[in-house]
KEMIDO-169655 format. One record per residue (C-alpha): residue in one letter; x, y, z. Coordinates in nm, 4 decimals. Layout:
type A | X X | Y Y | Z Z $
...
END
This chain:
type M | X 1.0737 | Y -0.1597 | Z 1.5472 $
type H | X 0.8613 | Y -0.0174 | Z 1.2637 $
type S | X 0.5806 | Y -0.1948 | Z 1.0840 $
type F | X 0.3456 | Y -0.0394 | Z 0.8292 $
type T | X 0.0527 | Y -0.1884 | Z 0.6429 $
type C | X 0.0135 | Y -0.0376 | Z 0.2960 $
type P | X -0.3325 | Y 0.1268 | Z 0.2674 $
type K | X -0.3401 | Y 0.0462 | Z -0.1029 $
type C | X -0.2578 | Y -0.3274 | Z -0.1060 $
type N | X -0.2414 | Y -0.4328 | Z 0.2617 $
type K | X 0.1206 | Y -0.5464 | Z 0.2261 $
type V | X 0.2956 | Y -0.5442 | Z 0.5671 $
type T | X 0.6543 | Y -0.4155 | Z 0.5743 $
type A | X 0.8596 | Y -0.4241 | Z 0.8934 $
type I | X 1.2125 | Y -0.3475 | Z 1.0164 $
type S | X 1.3648 | Y -0.4029 | Z 1.3596 $
type V | X 1.5673 | Y -0.0847 | Z 1.3933 $
type S | X 1.4006 | Y 0.2346 | Z 1.5112 $
type Y | X 1.4392 | Y 0.5876 | Z 1.3819 $
type E | X 1.2297 | Y 0.8816 | Z 1.2749 $
type I | X 1.0362 | Y 0.8028 | Z 0.9548 $
type T | X 0.9298 | Y 1.0704 | Z 0.7087 $
type S | X 0.8494 | Y 0.8587 | Z 0.4008 $
type F | X 0.7372 | Y 0.5023 | Z 0.3320 $
type G | X 0.7267 | Y 0.3110 | Z 0.0022 $
type C | X 0.5460 | Y -0.0153 | Z -0.0581 $
type S | X 0.7459 | Y -0.2661 | Z -0.2604 $
type D | X 0.4326 | Y -0.4493 | Z -0.3762 $
type C | X 0.2092 | Y -0.1784 | Z -0.5220 $
type K | X 0.4899 | Y 0.0815 | Z -0.5679 $
type S | X 0.2952 | Y 0.3435 | Z -0.3712 $
type L | X 0.4838 | Y 0.6208 | Z -0.1895 $
type F | X 0.3510 | Y 0.7810 | Z 0.1297 $
type S | X 0.4581 | Y 1.0648 | Z 0.3524 $
type V | X 0.4489 | Y 0.9798 | Z 0.7228 $
type K | X 0.3429 | Y 1.2093 | Z 1.0032 $
type D | X 0.2616 | Y 1.0895 | Z 1.3520 $
type G | X 0.2351 | Y 0.7351 | Z 1.2212 $
type V | X -0.0269 | Y 0.8305 | Z 0.9589 $
type L | X 0.0414 | Y 0.7443 | Z 0.5917 $
type D | X -0.0516 | Y 1.0039 | Z 0.3316 $
type F | X -0.0400 | Y 0.8872 | Z -0.0331 $
type K | X 0.1963 | Y 1.0913 | Z -0.2538 $
type N | X 0.2885 | Y 0.8973 | Z -0.5637 $
type K | X 0.2833 | Y 0.5637 | Z -0.7422 $
type Y | X 0.5947 | Y 0.4454 | Z -0.9246 $
type Q | X 0.5884 | Y 0.2517 | Z -1.2487 $
type Y | X 0.9337 | Y 0.0908 | Z -1.2292 $
type E | X 0.9274 | Y -0.2852 | Z -1.2731 $
type P | X 1.2656 | Y -0.4418 | Z -1.1870 $
type A | X 1.4015 | Y -0.7084 | Z -1.4208 $
type Y | X 1.5268 | Y -0.8986 | Z -1.1154 $
type P | X 1.3916 | Y -0.9151 | Z -0.7576 $
type L | X 1.5272 | Y -0.6442 | Z -0.5265 $
type L | X 1.6821 | Y -0.7296 | Z -0.1933 $
type P | X 1.3860 | Y -0.7130 | Z 0.0439 $
type V | X 1.3429 | Y -0.4457 | Z 0.3071 $
type G | X 1.4205 | Y -0.5972 | Z 0.6471 $
type L | X 1.6904 | Y -0.8330 | Z 0.5149 $
type K | X 1.9884 | Y -0.8463 | Z 0.7531 $
type G | X 2.3554 | Y -0.8965 | Z 0.6827 $
type N | X 2.6849 | Y -0.8876 | Z 0.8692 $
type F | X 2.9481 | Y -0.6279 | Z 0.7729 $
type D | X 3.2820 | Y -0.6392 | Z 0.9594 $
type G | X 3.1232 | Y -0.8069 | Z 1.2589 $
type A | X 2.8219 | Y -0.5762 | Z 1.2881 $
type E | X 2.4679 | Y -0.6593 | Z 1.1818 $
type Y | X 2.2985 | Y -0.4193 | Z 0.9410 $
type E | X 1.9422 | Y -0.4222 | Z 0.8130 $
type I | X 1.8078 | Y -0.2978 | Z 0.4822 $
type I | X 1.5635 | Y -0.0197 | Z 0.5688 $
type G | X 1.5073 | Y 0.1418 | Z 0.2278 $
type V | X 1.5671 | Y 0.1048 | Z -0.1426 $
type L | X 1.5931 | Y 0.3838 | Z -0.3997 $
type V | X 1.5899 | Y 0.3145 | Z -0.7729 $
type K | X 1.7495 | Y 0.5782 | Z -0.9952 $
type K | X 1.7387 | Y 0.6083 | Z -1.3723 $
type I | X 2.0005 | Y 0.8035 | Z -1.5601 $
type T | X 1.8222 | Y 1.0642 | Z -1.7669 $
type D | X 1.8103 | Y 1.0104 | Z -2.1433 $
type S | X 1.9131 | Y 0.6458 | Z -2.1048 $
type F | X 1.7866 | Y 0.3033 | Z -1.9976 $
type F | X 2.0492 | Y 0.2652 | Z -1.7228 $
type Y | X 1.9128 | Y 0.1956 | Z -1.3728 $
type M | X 2.0837 | Y 0.1885 | Z -1.0332 $
type R | X 1.9433 | Y 0.0376 | Z -0.7191 $
type E | X 2.0682 | Y 0.1869 | Z -0.3904 $
type Y | X 2.0067 | Y 0.0186 | Z -0.0560 $
type T | X 2.0240 | Y 0.2007 | Z 0.2761 $
type L | X 2.1388 | Y -0.0168 | Z 0.5657 $
type K | X 2.1315 | Y 0.0714 | Z 0.9334 $
type S | X 2.2750 | Y -0.1032 | Z 1.2383 $
type K | X 2.1130 | Y -0.1093 | Z 1.5798 $
type Y | X 2.3832 | Y 0.1352 | Z 1.6902 $
type G | X 2.2608 | Y 0.3924 | Z 1.4369 $
type E | X 2.5428 | Y 0.3519 | Z 1.1836 $
type Y | X 2.4623 | Y 0.3676 | Z 0.8126 $
type L | X 2.5999 | Y 0.1866 | Z 0.5078 $
type Y | X 2.4867 | Y 0.2109 | Z 0.1482 $
type L | X 2.4893 | Y -0.0675 | Z -0.1077 $
type S | X 2.4657 | Y 0.0230 | Z -0.4761 $
type E | X 2.3943 | Y -0.2214 | Z -0.7602 $
type A | X 2.3983 | Y -0.1620 | Z -1.1361 $
type D | X 2.4099 | Y -0.4332 | Z -1.4033 $
type G | X 2.4760 | Y -0.6898 | Z -1.1313 $
type H | X 2.7855 | Y -0.5092 | Z -0.9985 $
type W | X 2.7918 | Y -0.4029 | Z -0.6344 $
type I | X 2.9563 | Y -0.1169 | Z -0.4446 $
type L | X 2.9526 | Y -0.0723 | Z -0.0659 $
type L | X 2.9594 | Y 0.2965 | Z 0.0369 $
type K | X 2.9642 | Y 0.5169 | Z 0.3419 $
type D | X 2.9086 | Y 0.8889 | Z 0.3947 $
type V | X 3.2406 | Y 1.0810 | Z 0.4203 $
type S | X 3.1002 | Y 1.4304 | Z 0.3767 $
type S | X 3.2561 | Y 1.5386 | Z 0.7079 $
type E | X 3.6011 | Y 1.4290 | Z 0.5854 $
type I | X 3.6194 | Y 1.5773 | Z 0.2369 $
type S | X 3.4620 | Y 1.8488 | Z 0.0236 $
type I | X 3.4743 | Y 1.8250 | Z -0.3559 $
type E | X 3.4202 | Y 2.1612 | Z -0.5195 $
type E | X 3.3740 | Y 2.2306 | Z -0.8901 $
type K | X 3.4962 | Y 1.9423 | Z -1.1101 $
type P | X 3.8680 | Y 1.8765 | Z -1.0513 $
type L | X 4.0237 | Y 1.6159 | Z -1.2787 $
type S | X 4.1552 | Y 1.4226 | Z -0.9790 $
type V | X 4.0923 | Y 1.4087 | Z -0.6051 $
type L | X 4.3301 | Y 1.2874 | Z -0.3315 $
type F | X 4.1589 | Y 1.1209 | Z -0.0380 $
type D | X 4.2977 | Y 0.8820 | Z 0.2256 $
type G | X 4.6227 | Y 0.8535 | Z 0.0282 $
type I | X 4.4451 | Y 0.7430 | Z -0.2914 $
type N | X 4.4362 | Y 0.9583 | Z -0.6041 $
type Y | X 4.0995 | Y 0.9310 | Z -0.7786 $
type D | X 4.0459 | Y 1.0192 | Z -1.1470 $
type I | X 3.7283 | Y 1.1875 | Z -1.2659 $
type Y | X 3.4952 | Y 0.9492 | Z -1.4473 $
type G | X 3.1889 | Y 1.1539 | Z -1.5243 $
type Y | X 2.8900 | Y 1.3601 | Z -1.4268 $
type T | X 2.5433 | Y 1.2056 | Z -1.4200 $
type I | X 2.1904 | Y 1.3303 | Z -1.3753 $
type S | X 1.9320 | Y 1.0814 | Z -1.2563 $
type Q | X 1.5744 | Y 1.0746 | Z -1.1340 $
type I | X 1.4231 | Y 0.8573 | Z -0.8625 $
type V | X 1.1836 | Y 0.6079 | Z -1.0201 $
type G | X 1.1249 | Y 0.3851 | Z -0.7193 $
type A | X 1.1372 | Y 0.4163 | Z -0.3402 $
type Y | X 1.0599 | Y 0.1196 | Z -0.1152 $
type G | X 1.0890 | Y 0.0882 | Z 0.2611 $
type F | X 1.1442 | Y 0.3473 | Z 0.5320 $
type F | X 1.3158 | Y 0.6875 | Z 0.4941 $
type D | X 1.3972 | Y 0.9712 | Z 0.7290 $
type I | X 1.3709 | Y 1.2240 | Z 0.4432 $
type S | X 1.1070 | Y 1.3312 | Z 0.1968 $
type I | X 1.1752 | Y 1.1508 | Z -0.1300 $
type P | X 1.2965 | Y 1.4220 | Z -0.3683 $
type T | X 1.1162 | Y 1.4830 | Z -0.6944 $
type V | X 1.4036 | Y 1.6816 | Z -0.8441 $
type N | X 1.6927 | Y 1.5336 | Z -1.0354 $
type V | X 1.9885 | Y 1.3888 | Z -0.8487 $
type R | X 2.3246 | Y 1.5137 | Z -0.9711 $
type A | X 2.6371 | Y 1.3018 | Z -0.9140 $
type L | X 3.0052 | Y 1.3517 | Z -0.9884 $
type E | X 3.2102 | Y 1.0331 | Z -0.9810 $
type Y | X 3.5819 | Y 0.9719 | Z -0.9320 $
type I | X 3.7290 | Y 0.6249 | Z -0.9485 $
type K | X 4.0411 | Y 0.4334 | Z -0.8590 $
type P | X 3.9253 | Y 0.0716 | Z -0.8903 $
type P | X 3.8194 | Y -0.0919 | Z -0.6683 $
type F | X 3.7405 | Y 0.2420 | Z -0.4982 $
type I | X 3.5075 | Y 0.5278 | Z -0.5856 $
type L | X 3.4323 | Y 0.8792 | Z -0.4552 $
type S | X 3.0862 | Y 1.0091 | Z -0.5450 $
type R | X 2.9607 | Y 1.3624 | Z -0.4806 $
type E | X 2.5819 | Y 1.3727 | Z -0.4860 $
type V | X 2.3714 | Y 1.6881 | Z -0.4887 $
type V | X 1.9960 | Y 1.6844 | Z -0.4113 $
type D | X 1.8023 | Y 2.0074 | Z -0.3442 $
type S | X 2.1302 | Y 2.1949 | Z -0.2832 $
type V | X 2.2354 | Y 1.9373 | Z -0.0220 $
type T | X 2.5753 | Y 1.7843 | Z -0.1058 $
type T | X 2.6857 | Y 1.4430 | Z 0.0192 $
type V | X 3.0151 | Y 1.2685 | Z -0.0573 $
type Y | X 3.0361 | Y 0.8902 | Z -0.0464 $
type K | X 3.3399 | Y 0.6676 | Z -0.0520 $
type G | X 3.2777 | Y 0.3206 | Z -0.1908 $
type E | X 3.4521 | Y -0.0041 | Z -0.2726 $
type H | X 3.3634 | Y -0.2845 | Z -0.5113 $
type I | X 3.2107 | Y -0.5862 | Z -0.3436 $
type S | X 3.1691 | Y -0.9116 | Z -0.5302 $
type K | X 2.8398 | Y -1.0812 | Z -0.6027 $
type S | X 2.9502 | Y -1.3862 | Z -0.4061 $
type Q | X 3.0247 | Y -1.1674 | Z -0.1031 $
type V | X 2.6766 | Y -1.0118 | Z -0.1212 $
type K | X 2.5257 | Y -1.3599 | Z -0.1353 $
type K | X 2.7239 | Y -1.4695 | Z 0.1667 $
type I | X 2.6588 | Y -1.1518 | Z 0.3710 $
type F | X 2.2799 | Y -1.1722 | Z 0.3286 $
type N | X 2.2489 | Y -1.5455 | Z 0.2743 $
type Y | X 2.0397 | Y -1.4533 | Z -0.0251 $
type N | X 2.0743 | Y -1.6051 | Z -0.3697 $
type H | X 1.8280 | Y -1.4087 | Z -0.5863 $
type L | X 2.0736 | Y -1.1525 | Z -0.7211 $
type P | X 2.0770 | Y -0.9894 | Z -1.0649 $
type I | X 2.2973 | Y -1.1288 | Z -1.3402 $
type Q | X 2.6177 | Y -0.9387 | Z -1.4074 $
type S | X 2.6756 | Y -0.7779 | Z -1.7443 $
type G | X 2.9460 | Y -0.5517 | Z -1.8817 $
type K | X 3.2230 | Y -0.4057 | Z -1.6675 $
type G | X 3.1480 | Y -0.2646 | Z -1.3240 $
type L | X 3.2382 | Y 0.0982 | Z -1.2600 $
type V | X 3.5068 | Y -0.0022 | Z -1.0065 $
type Q | X 3.5162 | Y -0.3756 | Z -1.0705 $
type P | X 3.8787 | Y -0.4799 | Z -1.0243 $
type F | X 4.0630 | Y -0.6675 | Z -1.2979 $
type Y | X 4.0477 | Y -1.0448 | Z -1.2584 $
type F | X 4.4103 | Y -1.0581 | Z -1.1427 $
type D | X 4.6257 | Y -0.8361 | Z -0.9259 $
type L | X 4.8317 | Y -0.7485 | Z -1.2329 $
type Y | X 5.1213 | Y -0.5812 | Z -1.0507 $
type H | X 5.1858 | Y -0.8736 | Z -0.8141 $
type T | X 5.1173 | Y -1.1301 | Z -1.0888 $
type V | X 5.3848 | Y -0.9731 | Z -1.3124 $
type I | X 5.6278 | Y -0.9574 | Z -1.0178 $
type I | X 5.5694 | Y -1.3257 | Z -0.9449 $
type F | X 5.6232 | Y -1.4122 | Z -1.3135 $
type L | X 5.9452 | Y -1.2093 | Z -1.3254 $
type I | X 6.0723 | Y -1.3751 | Z -1.0087 $
type S | X 5.9872 | Y -1.7139 | Z -1.1628 $
type I | X 6.1849 | Y -1.6266 | Z -1.4756 $
type L | X 6.4867 | Y -1.5244 | Z -1.2669 $
type A | X 6.4527 | Y -1.8416 | Z -1.0578 $
type I | X 6.4432 | Y -2.0593 | Z -1.3693 $
type L | X 6.7505 | Y -1.8893 | Z -1.5136 $
type G | X 6.9332 | Y -1.9085 | Z -1.1826 $
type T | X 6.8540 | Y -2.2774 | Z -1.1369 $
type H | X 6.9648 | Y -2.3569 | Z -1.4898 $
type M | X 7.2931 | Y -2.1720 | Z -1.4460 $
type L | X 7.3577 | Y -2.3236 | Z -1.1023 $
type L | X 7.2970 | Y -2.6817 | Z -1.2116 $
type N | X 7.4983 | Y -2.6538 | Z -1.5314 $
type E | X 7.7655 | Y -2.3970 | Z -1.4537 $
type E | X 8.0518 | Y -2.6389 | Z -1.5344 $
type R | X 7.8684 | Y -2.8835 | Z -1.7555 $
type T | X 8.0269 | Y -2.9959 | Z -2.0852 $
type D | X 7.9664 | Y -3.2924 | Z -2.3111 $
type F | X 8.0692 | Y -3.6128 | Z -2.1299 $
type L | X 8.1879 | Y -3.9140 | Z -2.3328 $
type V | X 8.0337 | Y -4.2250 | Z -2.1798 $
type L | X 8.1389 | Y -4.4867 | Z -2.4368 $
type D | X 8.3302 | Y -4.5051 | Z -2.7628 $
type D | X 8.3855 | Y -4.8698 | Z -2.8630 $
type Y | X 8.3890 | Y -5.0926 | Z -3.1734 $
type L | X 8.1829 | Y -5.4085 | Z -3.1333 $
type V | X 8.2531 | Y -5.6994 | Z -3.3694 $
type F | X 7.9242 | Y -5.8719 | Z -3.4496 $
type S | X 8.0731 | Y -6.2250 | Z -3.4252 $
type D | X 8.1739 | Y -6.1608 | Z -3.0620 $
type Y | X 7.8139 | Y -6.0964 | Z -2.9578 $
type V | X 7.6164 | Y -6.3697 | Z -3.1343 $
type S | X 7.4763 | Y -6.5083 | Z -2.8133 $
type K | X 7.5612 | Y -6.2390 | Z -2.5628 $
type E | X 7.5303 | Y -5.8700 | Z -2.4883 $
type F | X 7.7912 | Y -5.6015 | Z -2.4450 $
type V | X 7.7859 | Y -5.4484 | Z -2.0983 $
type S | X 7.9719 | Y -5.1228 | Z -2.0608 $
type P | X 8.1712 | Y -5.0133 | Z -1.7558 $
type S | X 7.9723 | Y -4.8196 | Z -1.4975 $
type F | X 7.9701 | Y -4.4434 | Z -1.5250 $
type E | X 7.8360 | Y -4.1640 | Z -1.3066 $
type L | X 7.6551 | Y -3.8547 | Z -1.4372 $
type K | X 7.6371 | Y -3.5330 | Z -1.2361 $
type G | X 7.4351 | Y -3.2189 | Z -1.2949 $
type G | X 7.0978 | Y -3.1406 | Z -1.4518 $
type S | X 6.9129 | Y -3.3740 | Z -1.6837 $
type A | X 7.0252 | Y -3.3897 | Z -2.0460 $
type P | X 6.9898 | Y -3.6248 | Z -2.3438 $
type L | X 7.2265 | Y -3.9210 | Z -2.3908 $
type K | X 7.3244 | Y -3.9185 | Z -2.7581 $
type I | X 7.4011 | Y -4.2538 | Z -2.9201 $
type T | X 7.5937 | Y -4.2467 | Z -3.2516 $
type L | X 7.6263 | Y -4.5660 | Z -3.4612 $
type N | X 7.8691 | Y -4.6295 | Z -3.7480 $
type S | X 7.9107 | Y -4.9603 | Z -3.9395 $
type N | X 8.0690 | Y -5.0667 | Z -4.2633 $
type V | X 7.7513 | Y -5.2398 | Z -4.3804 $
type N | X 7.7503 | Y -5.2847 | Z -4.7566 $
type N | X 7.4320 | Y -5.3913 | Z -4.9318 $
type S | X 7.3195 | Y -5.5174 | Z -4.5925 $
type W | X 7.1848 | Y -5.4038 | Z -4.2596 $
type A | X 7.2894 | Y -5.3939 | Z -3.8941 $
type Y | X 7.0762 | Y -5.3709 | Z -3.5834 $
type T | X 7.1639 | Y -5.2269 | Z -3.2420 $
type G | X 6.9557 | Y -5.2315 | Z -2.9263 $
type V | X 7.0705 | Y -5.0065 | Z -2.6407 $
type S | X 6.9527 | Y -5.0228 | Z -2.2786 $
type L | X 7.0479 | Y -4.7585 | Z -2.0251 $
type V | X 7.0350 | Y -4.9132 | Z -1.6762 $
type N | X 7.0202 | Y -4.7061 | Z -1.3586 $
type E | X 7.2253 | Y -4.9062 | Z -1.1064 $
type I | X 7.0560 | Y -4.7498 | Z -0.8067 $
type T | X 6.6900 | Y -4.7918 | Z -0.9062 $
type N | X 6.7370 | Y -5.0712 | Z -1.1678 $
type E | X 6.5222 | Y -4.8629 | Z -1.4005 $
type E | X 6.5933 | Y -4.9503 | Z -1.7634 $
type R | X 6.5380 | Y -4.7309 | Z -2.0687 $
type F | X 6.5595 | Y -4.8989 | Z -2.4065 $
type A | X 6.6071 | Y -4.7697 | Z -2.7606 $
type E | X 6.6988 | Y -4.9356 | Z -3.0898 $
type K | X 6.8110 | Y -4.8418 | Z -3.4351 $
type D | X 6.8741 | Y -5.0102 | Z -3.7733 $
type L | X 7.1526 | Y -4.9195 | Z -4.0116 $
type E | X 7.0860 | Y -5.0020 | Z -4.3770 $
type Y | X 7.3049 | Y -4.9230 | Z -4.6731 $
type Y | X 7.2432 | Y -5.0414 | Z -5.0283 $
type H | X 7.3869 | Y -4.9348 | Z -5.3646 $
type G | X 7.3995 | Y -5.0502 | Z -5.7251 $
type Y | X 7.3272 | Y -4.9657 | Z -6.0869 $
type T | X 6.9929 | Y -4.9476 | Z -6.2630 $
type D | X 6.9600 | Y -4.8650 | Z -6.6317 $
type G | X 7.3204 | Y -4.7490 | Z -6.6315 $
type E | X 7.2822 | Y -4.5121 | Z -6.3402 $
type S | X 7.4235 | Y -4.5625 | Z -5.9908 $
type W | X 7.2063 | Y -4.5333 | Z -5.6835 $
type T | X 7.2396 | Y -4.5549 | Z -5.3087 $
type E | X 6.9871 | Y -4.5977 | Z -5.0306 $
type G | X 7.0270 | Y -4.5640 | Z -4.6524 $
type S | X 7.3355 | Y -4.4797 | Z -4.4558 $
type Q | X 7.6238 | Y -4.6398 | Z -4.2725 $
type S | X 7.5729 | Y -4.4101 | Z -3.9722 $
type N | X 7.2886 | Y -4.2853 | Z -3.7596 $
type D | X 7.2222 | Y -4.1345 | Z -3.4190 $
type F | X 6.9395 | Y -4.1055 | Z -3.1686 $
type N | X 6.8808 | Y -3.9695 | Z -2.8172 $
type I | X 6.7692 | Y -4.1145 | Z -2.4888 $
type C | X 6.6101 | Y -3.7976 | Z -2.3582 $
type G | X 6.6041 | Y -3.6511 | Z -2.0108 $
type V | X 6.8764 | Y -3.8605 | Z -1.8499 $
type G | X 6.9238 | Y -3.7330 | Z -1.4980 $
type P | X 7.2210 | Y -3.7580 | Z -1.2650 $
type G | X 7.3019 | Y -4.1034 | Z -1.1300 $
type K | X 7.5143 | Y -4.4180 | Z -1.1758 $
type Y | X 7.4511 | Y -4.6138 | Z -1.4960 $
type H | X 7.5796 | Y -4.8731 | Z -1.7405 $
type L | X 7.4831 | Y -4.9590 | Z -2.0996 $
type V | X 7.3715 | Y -5.2958 | Z -2.2305 $
type I | X 7.4134 | Y -5.3211 | Z -2.6063 $
type T | X 7.2812 | Y -5.5949 | Z -2.8364 $
type P | X 7.4338 | Y -5.5792 | Z -3.1864 $
type S | X 7.3379 | Y -5.8004 | Z -3.4819 $
type H | X 7.3773 | Y -5.7924 | Z -3.8619 $
type Q | X 7.2998 | Y -5.9540 | Z -4.1944 $
type D | X 7.5693 | Y -6.1967 | Z -4.3074 $
type T | X 7.8097 | Y -6.0279 | Z -4.5510 $
type D | X 8.1440 | Y -6.1054 | Z -4.7076 $
type I | X 8.3108 | Y -5.8215 | Z -4.5146 $
type E | X 8.5891 | Y -5.9402 | Z -4.2864 $
type N | X 8.5168 | Y -5.8863 | Z -3.9129 $
type P | X 8.2116 | Y -5.6719 | Z -3.9637 $
type G | X 8.1129 | Y -5.4649 | Z -3.6603 $
type I | X 7.9654 | Y -5.1405 | Z -3.5391 $
type N | X 8.1120 | Y -4.8432 | Z -3.3579 $
type V | X 7.8947 | Y -4.7262 | Z -3.0675 $
type K | X 7.9564 | Y -4.3827 | Z -2.9252 $
type A | X 7.7521 | Y -4.2571 | Z -2.6276 $
type E | X 7.7812 | Y -3.8991 | Z -2.5162 $
type W | X 7.5910 | Y -3.7210 | Z -2.2371 $
type A | X 7.5322 | Y -3.3816 | Z -2.3863 $
type S | X 7.5639 | Y -3.0559 | Z -2.1995 $
type A | X 7.2272 | Y -2.9577 | Z -2.0566 $
type S | X 6.9903 | Y -2.8149 | Z -2.3145 $
type S | X 6.8444 | Y -2.4744 | Z -2.2565 $
type W | X 6.5379 | Y -2.5656 | Z -2.4614 $
type N | X 6.3057 | Y -2.6524 | Z -2.1730 $
type F | X 6.4140 | Y -2.3558 | Z -1.9712 $
type G | X 6.3764 | Y -2.1321 | Z -2.2746 $
type V | X 6.0254 | Y -2.2639 | Z -2.3434 $
type C | X 5.9259 | Y -2.1947 | Z -1.9811 $
type I | X 6.0559 | Y -1.8409 | Z -2.0007 $
type V | X 5.8855 | Y -1.7790 | Z -2.3377 $
type I | X 5.5539 | Y -1.9087 | Z -2.1939 $
type L | X 5.5833 | Y -1.6787 | Z -1.8910 $
type V | X 5.6685 | Y -1.3786 | Z -2.1077 $
type V | X 5.3779 | Y -1.4551 | Z -2.3409 $
type L | X 5.1441 | Y -1.4837 | Z -2.0402 $
type I | X 5.2650 | Y -1.1444 | Z -1.9070 $
type I | X 5.2018 | Y -0.9821 | Z -2.2452 $
type A | X 4.8597 | Y -1.1515 | Z -2.2728 $
type L | X 4.7610 | Y -1.0264 | Z -1.9255 $
type L | X 4.8721 | Y -0.6728 | Z -2.0097 $
type I | X 4.6659 | Y -0.6775 | Z -2.3292 $
type W | X 4.3662 | Y -0.8256 | Z -2.1470 $
type E | X 4.3925 | Y -0.5640 | Z -1.8689 $
type Y | X 4.4200 | Y -0.2842 | Z -2.1288 $
type H | X 4.1021 | Y -0.4045 | Z -2.3019 $
type F | X 3.9270 | Y -0.4415 | Z -1.9635 $
type E | X 4.0078 | Y -0.0812 | Z -1.8663 $
type K | X 3.9148 | Y 0.0438 | Z -2.2123 $
type M | X 3.5682 | Y -0.1056 | Z -2.1768 $
type R | X 3.5333 | Y 0.0367 | Z -1.8253 $
type W | X 3.5913 | Y 0.3895 | Z -1.9530 $
type I | X 3.3889 | Y 0.3600 | Z -2.2737 $
type D | X 3.1032 | Y 0.5749 | Z -2.1376 $
type S | X 3.3254 | Y 0.8387 | Z -1.9848 $
type E | X 3.3961 | Y 1.1692 | Z -2.1581 $
type Y | X 3.7270 | Y 1.1699 | Z -1.9701 $
type S | X 3.8500 | Y 0.8391 | Z -2.1165 $
type K | X 4.2092 | Y 0.8344 | Z -2.2414 $
type Y | X 4.1413 | Y 0.5452 | Z -2.4774 $
type D | X 4.0822 | Y 0.5621 | Z -2.8529 $
type Y | X 3.7671 | Y 0.3720 | Z -2.9483 $
type G | X 3.7445 | Y 0.4400 | Z -3.3208 $
type E | X 3.4197 | Y 0.4519 | Z -3.5084 $
type D | X 3.3007 | Y 0.0974 | Z -3.4292 $
type E | X 3.3083 | Y 0.1215 | Z -3.0501 $
END
């Protein structure tokens, strides 16, 4: 265990893991000290004031079943910019190290892989662990804050980094005082960081993270959508492979026969996918009207669906010109009629006329299944796929906006 009291402000900082300490930084007064034989020697005072609280030194979190403790924090500022990065060094009681980097509220968990790979010069791509990384850029930064315990002397020279990305992964080659270190990292969400440390005071996210993954796994999402389209088409074809229009009723009903009663059709059975039941009415009404109410009764469930329609037909002469209004025929649909056993109950009535045996012809036909609903579903899925592709393209374009190796065209306004 290490515990130091800052000689400048008396702030006590402690960690539970033990290792050789060369430098110590106070998070309260921003003073930096070299350490020799437990004695603190003042070296520098940093001016960096974080916009949000940093994760405190000594905070513990669980990574893959092992407990790690934050032992030091470095703050780096990209030269000639206002971009800051905060890098946390974590150590387990078994001596293993992890590194947690945060910039603009986006987090990356890294480990040292220098013994596994060497990145020379500036190749456009690097293959490591079966993943091909693309070059993103070269940065020069300076350390503007150091808090906690370090086993090195905090460098005063610039830190040079070369970054390769394959979201959500990153390879970063860092050079300090001719010492080269390669880190492999992976995006870690803000919610994961909160859960790992049980700590809620985290910076707000802004912009796109360097290796922040797109909001959806686009490849698998498109595959699922394509499978859904094929399933919809297959289901439609299977249910309606032999479907044709089915004539349920075609009868002429004389109004006088149904003054005080209803017409009840013979039972009929419908098989296959749902489709509209089309009712067509024709009557020889002349300067009069006729009314027809139609009930479709499911004989299994006793569910009843009702629809009605008026036929009106008038004609004459006005100011020497003939005119007509209305029609002697009309049709309507009872939509979405599924398979089952049914009968129709029809109630016809009319206005008294001088026509002999006036009546109405009622024709009911169960149409072949419409492809409209299936077509709409497919169109929606295709539109969603296109929208996701456009969204993902814009997301990646914004990710690469600061890279000189970007393949995207930004125009003059971006």
